[in-house]
C-alpha positions in Angstrom: -20.2 -12.2 -48.1 -16.9 -13.4 -46.5 -17.3 -15.9 -43.7 -15.3 -13.6 -41.4 -17.8 -10.8 -41.9 -20.7 -13.1 -41.4 -19.2 -14.3 -38.1 -18.8 -10.7 -37.0 -22.4 -10.0 -37.8 -23.4 -13.1 -35.9 -21.3 -12.3 -32.8 -22.5 -8.7 -32.8 -26.1 -9.8 -33.1 -25.7 -12.1 -30.0 -23.9 -9.4 -28.0 -26.5 -6.7 -28.8 -29.4 -9.2 -28.7 -30.6 -8.1 -32.1 -31.1 -10.0 -35.4 -28.4 -10.1 -38.0 -30.7 -8.3 -40.3 -31.0 -5.4 -37.8 -27.2 -5.3 -37.5 -26.7 -5.2 -41.3 -29.4 -2.5 -41.7 -27.8 -0.4 -38.9 -24.4 -0.8 -40.5 -25.6 0.2 -43.9 -27.5 3.2 -42.5 -24.5 4.3 -40.5 -22.2 3.9 -43.5 -24.5 6.0 -45.7 -24.7 8.6 -43.0 -20.9 8.9 -42.8 -20.7 9.0 -46.6 -23.2 11.9 -46.7 -21.2 13.7 -44.1 -18.0 13.2 -46.1 -19.7 14.5 -49.3 -20.9 17.6 -47.5 -17.5 18.3 -46.0 -15.9 17.8 -49.4 -18.4 20.2 -51.0 -17.8 22.8 -48.2 -14.1 22.5 -48.8 -14.4 23.0 -52.5 -16.7 26.0 -52.2 -14.7 29.1 -52.9 -14.1 31.5 -50.0 -13.4 35.1 -51.0 -10.3 35.3 -48.8 -8.8 32.3 -50.5 -9.6 33.1 -54.1 -6.6 32.3 -56.4 -6.3 36.0 -57.5 -5.4 36.9 -53.9 -2.3 34.6 -54.0 1.1 35.4 -55.5 2.4 33.2 -58.2 5.4 31.0 -57.2 7.5 32.5 -60.0 6.9 36.0 -58.6 7.8 34.9 -55.0 10.9 33.1 -56.1 12.1 36.1 -58.2 11.5 38.3 -55.2 13.5 36.0 -52.9 16.3 35.8 -55.5 16.5 39.6 -55.6 17.2 39.9 -51.9 20.4 41.7 -51.2 20.9 42.7 -54.8 21.0 46.3 -56.1 17.7 45.6 -57.9 15.7 44.1 -55.0 12.1 43.6 -55.9 9.0 44.6 -53.9 7.1 41.8 -52.1 4.6 40.3 -54.5 1.0 41.0 -53.6 
């Protein structure tokens, strides 16, 4: 472990009146808790939501063709 990190553990242990082992265990426990939270958020983000399903979105080509048709004699309907 880098000396700088060991010094931080030592300083924190003195400030909190705890052992360095307690500080390290607490840091690991908190780091794992945060990682679990990030994993759950990531899983929730990736879970499909019916209103966001890809089939509900227009393709970029369709949208660009629609925009390009604005003002022309053959103006297209808005993609759905």
